[in-house]
MARKOLPA-158953 format. One record per residue (C-alpha): x, y, z. Coordinates in Angstrom, 3 decimals. Example, Ala and Ser with C-alpha at 12.3 -4.5 7.8 and 13.67 -1.06 7.14 Angstrom:
! MARKOLPA-158953
NODE, px, py, pz
NODE, 12.300, -4.500, 7.800
NODE, 13.670, -1.060, 7.140
//
This chain:
! MARKOLPA-158953
NODE, px, py, pz
NODE, 15.008, -29.928, -4.749
NODE, 13.368, -27.478, -2.430
NODE, 14.880, -24.612, -4.177
NODE, 13.718, -25.496, -7.651
NODE, 10.108, -26.528, -6.065
NODE, 10.048, -23.086, -5.068
NODE, 10.761, -21.450, -8.565
NODE, 8.345, -24.025, -10.147
NODE, 5.958, -23.170, -7.854
NODE, 6.457, -19.338, -8.298
NODE, 6.153, -19.829, -12.024
NODE, 2.875, -21.726, -11.801
NODE, 1.459, -18.993, -9.659
NODE, 2.339, -16.208, -12.165
NODE, 0.615, -17.946, -14.958
NODE, -2.495, -18.773, -12.897
NODE, -2.537, -15.155, -12.046
NODE, -2.311, -14.018, -15.388
NODE, -4.939, -16.152, -16.535
NODE, -7.182, -14.864, -13.529
NODE, -6.237, -11.264, -14.901
NODE, -7.364, -11.933, -18.379
NODE, -10.258, -13.563, -17.463
NODE, -11.647, -11.115, -14.905
NODE, -10.106, -7.847, -16.242
NODE, -13.589, -6.253, -15.819
NODE, -13.995, -7.361, -12.032
NODE, -10.420, -6.195, -11.184
NODE, -11.336, -2.705, -12.758
NODE, -14.418, -2.660, -10.943
NODE, -12.279, -3.413, -7.607
NODE, -9.616, -0.914, -8.158
NODE, -12.580, 1.580, -8.752
NODE, -14.181, 0.797, -5.503
NODE, -11.032, 0.464, -3.510
NODE, -9.545, 4.212, -4.515
NODE, -11.519, 6.255, -2.645
NODE, -10.673, 4.248, 0.788
NODE, -6.885, 4.316, -0.332
NODE, -7.291, 8.319, -0.725
NODE, -9.027, 8.484, 2.789
NODE, -6.090, 6.132, 4.253
NODE, -3.409, 8.204, 2.628
NODE, -4.873, 11.437, 3.536
NODE, -5.322, 10.527, 7.348
NODE, -1.688, 9.156, 7.137
NODE, -0.570, 12.639, 5.865
NODE, -2.540, 14.575, 8.286
NODE, -1.202, 12.786, 11.192
NODE, 2.032, 12.917, 10.053
NODE, 2.052, 16.847, 9.538
NODE, 0.566, 17.473, 12.954
NODE, 3.389, 15.516, 14.451
NODE, 5.756, 17.554, 12.553
NODE, 4.302, 20.567, 13.830
NODE, 4.299, 19.011, 17.487
NODE, 8.170, 18.203, 17.206
NODE, 8.726, 21.667, 15.823
NODE, 6.941, 23.062, 18.939
NODE, 8.548, 21.035, 21.274
NODE, 12.069, 21.747, 19.762
NODE, 11.312, 25.538, 20.269
NODE, 10.432, 24.905, 23.650
NODE, 13.570, 22.937, 24.284
NODE, 15.499, 25.817, 22.930
NODE, 14.162, 28.588, 25.203
NODE, 15.239, 26.481, 28.352
//
């Protein structure tokens, strides 16, 4: 019975989520608009850190080749 109860609970959660999405559409859009700058800052910081790490690894590899 536990296999089926998980499926039933999942279906109920989907329907509740859809009902909430329809009822609070405006609030969801406002939330997305408000969170986009924070997401851009986070993604940009990760990209900068990844780029710096790649440059550091490249310099380290060049030093190892000289030895």
